[in-house]
C-alpha positions in Angstrom: 113.8 98.4 71.0 117.4 97.8 69.8 118.7 99.3 73.0 116.4 97.1 75.2 117.6 94.0 73.4 121.2 94.9 74.4 120.3 95.6 78.0 119.9 99.4 77.6 116.4 100.4 78.8 117.0 104.1 78.2 117.2 107.2 80.4 114.4 108.3 82.7 113.7 112.0 82.4 111.8 112.2 85.7 114.4 110.4 87.9 117.4 111.6 86.0 118.9 108.1 86.0 119.0 104.9 84.0 115.7 103.1 83.6 117.3 99.8 84.6 118.2 101.3 88.0 114.7 102.5 88.5 113.2 99.2 87.6 115.6 97.2 89.8 114.7 99.5 92.7 110.9 99.4 92.3 110.0 96.0 90.9 110.8 94.0 94.1 108.3 96.2 96.1 105.6 95.5 93.5 106.2 91.8 93.6 106.1 91.8 97.4 102.8 93.6 97.4 101.2 91.4 94.8 102.4 88.1 96.3 101.3 89.0 99.8 98.0 90.4 98.7 97.2 87.3 96.6 98.3 85.0 99.4 96.1 86.7 102.0 93.2 86.7 99.6 93.7 83.0 98.9 93.9 82.0 102.6 90.8 84.0 103.5 89.0 82.8 100.4 89.5 79.1 101.3 88.2 79.7 104.8 85.1 81.7 103.7 84.4 79.3 100.9 84.4 76.3 103.2 82.2 78.1 105.8 79.7 79.1 103.2 79.7 75.7 101.4 78.9 73.6 104.5 75.3 75.0 104.4 75.0 76.6 100.9 71.4 77.7 101.4 71.9 79.0 104.9 71.8 82.6 106.2 75.6 82.8 106.6 76.2 81.6 103.0 73.6 84.1 101.6 75.0 87.0 103.5 78.5 86.2 102.7 78.0 85.7 98.9 75.8 88.8 98.8 78.5 90.9 100.5 81.2 89.5 98.2 79.1 90.4 95.1 78.9 94.0 96.4 82.6 94.1 97.2 83.4 92.8 93.7 81.8 96.0 92.2 84.0 98.3 94.3 87.1 99.6 92.4 90.4 98.8 94.1 91.3 102.5 94.5 88.1 103.1 96.4 88.8 100.1 98.7 92.3 101.6 99.3 91.0 105.1 100.1 88.3 103.7 102.4 90.9 101.6 104.3 93.1 104.7 104.6 90.3 106.9 105.8 89.1 104.5 108.4 92.1 102.7 109.8 94.7 105.4 109.3 93.2 108.9 109.2 90.2 108.0 111.4 91.5 105.5 114.0 95.2 106.1 113.6 96.1 102.4 113.8 98.3 102.3 110.8 100.4 104.7 108.7 98.6 106.2 105.7 101.3 105.5 103.1 104.9 105.5 102.1 107.6 102.9 102.8 108.6 104.2 106.2 107.9 107.1 108.6 109.5 110.4 107.6 113.2 110.2 108.5 113.0 106.6 109.8 115.4 103.9 108.8 114.4 101.2 106.3 113.8 98.4 108.8 111.6 95.3 108.6 109.3 96.7 111.3 108.8 100.0 109.4 108.1 98.3 106.1 105.8 95.8 107.7 103.6 98.4 109.3 103.4 100.4 106.1 102.7 97.3 104.1 99.6 96.2 106.0 97.1 98.5 104.4 98.3 98.1 100.8 98.3 94.3 101.2 94.8 94.3 102.7 93.6 96.6 99.9 94.9 94.2 97.2 93.5 91.2 99.1 90.1 92.7 99.4 90.0 93.5 95.7 90.8 89.9 94.8 88.8 88.2 97.5 85.4 88.2 95.9 86.2 86.2 92.7 88.5 83.8 94.6 85.9 83.1 97.3 82.9 82.9 94.9 84.6 80.5 92.6 85.8 78.4 95.4 82.4 78.4 97.1 80.7 77.0 93.9 83.5 74.5 93.5 83.6 73.3 97.1 79.8 73.1 97.3 80.0 70.6 94.3 82.9 68.7 95.7 81.4 68.2 99.1 78.6 66.2 97.5 80.5 64.0 95.1 80.6 60.3 95.2 84.3 60.2 96.2 83.7 62.5 99.1 80.7 60.6 100.4 82.6 57.3 100.0 85.5 58.7 102.1 83.1 59.7 104.8 81.6 56.2 104.8 85.1 54.7 105.2 85.5 56.8 108.4 88.0 59.2 107.0 88.1 62.3 109.4 86.4 65.4 108.1 89.6 67.4 108.1 91.3 64.9 105.9 88.3 64.7 103.6 88.4 68.5 103.1 92.2 68.5 102.6 92.5 65.5 100.3 89.2 65.3 98.4 87.4 68.7 98.5 90.1 71.4 98.2 92.2 69.9 95.5 89.1 69.3 93.3 87.8 72.8 94.1 91.2 74.4 93.2 91.1 73.1 89.6 88.5 75.5 88.2 89.7 78.4 90.5 93.3 78.1 89.2 92.0 77.9 85.6 90.4 81.3 86.1 93.2 82.7 88.1 95.6 82.9 85.1 93.1 84.9 83.1 92.5 87.4 86.0 96.2 88.1 86.8 96.2 91.2 84.6 93.4 92.6 86.8 95.6 91.9 89.8 98.4 93.8 88.3 96.2 96.8 87.4 94.7 96.8 90.9 98.1 96.8 92.4 99.1 99.8 90.3 96.1 101.8 91.7 96.8 100.7 95.3 100.4 101.7 95.0 99.4 105.1 93.8 96.9 105.6 96.7 99.3 104.6 99.4 102.5 106.0 97.8 104.0 102.6 97.7 107.3 102.9 95.8 106.7 100.1 93.4 106.7 99.8 89.6 103.0 100.6 89.4 103.5 104.0 91.0 106.5 104.6 88.7 104.2 103.7 85.7 101.7 106.4 86.7 104.4 109.0 87.4 106.0 108.2 84.0 102.7 108.6 82.2 101.9 111.9 83.8 105.4 113.3 83.1 105.6 111.7 79.6 108.7 109.8 80.6 108.4 107.4 77.6 111.5 105.3 78.4 110.3 104.5 81.9 106.7 104.1 80.8 107.6 101.6 78.1 109.8 99.5 80.4 107.3 99.5 83.2 104.4 98.5 80.9 106.4 95.7 79.4 107.6 94.4 82.8 104.2 94.5 84.4 102.8 92.6 81.3 105.6 90.1 81.7 104.7 89.6 85.4 101.1 88.9 84.4 102.1 86.5 81.6 104.5 84.6 83.9 101.9 84.5 86.7 99.4 82.9 84.2 102.0 80.4 83.2 102.7 79.5 86.9 98.9 79.1 87.4 98.7 76.7 84.4 101.7 74.7 85.8 100.0 74.5 89.2 96.8 73.4 87.5 98.6 70.6 85.7 100.3 69.6 88.9 97.0 69.3 90.8 95.0 67.7 87.9 97.2 65.9 85.3 94.2 65.5 83.1 94.6 69.1 82.1 98.0 68.4 80.5 97.5 68.2 76.7 100.7 66.1 76.4 99.1 63.5 78.6 96.1 63.1 76.4 
């Protein structure tokens, strides 16, 4: 602890190098995977929530919500292995893991192709709770007095959705997002291990198996910090969207 306060994170027994060097090399890949996975899940969740909310009792909404409840019960490592078995080993469309092909240079094209499956795995693991919460919130927002008044004034439907429905629906979803970020971090760790993605999560698993306590402690603290900072950003975004949630404004 005293060394960490001075910037010395210790010596990794598995990589035979300073822990700070390992963390600096692995943390950006973990952040890239998490950010892209959450962004993809959020974009898909908004579309699916709007589609299912237009007719909440219809066949499409029932099938969609039922499928999402089933998907929510599937662990992230099983989602990852299924994607690998079908899209990589079965169809051969995408590489099964790693950062690049063996012997290939580290280029944007190589990283992009190898990043597709891990990002989709993270997104599918987070898609159910994002979509289901947005579905409930958008269903309520589509039938509020403000929304109906906007339609009566002749406001185009696209603007009604963008200005009235989605901002209101984002408030409860963001409130839950901060509490679920540790789950996102844990899911990303498992996805990294399945696909051999060289992020901090994979380093955490390797350090635990090899009893590399210096790397294990640093990786655990940093991943916890990422979750805490992500929750703080979610709270700040919530205050930005709905100033009523700011306790200083009360």
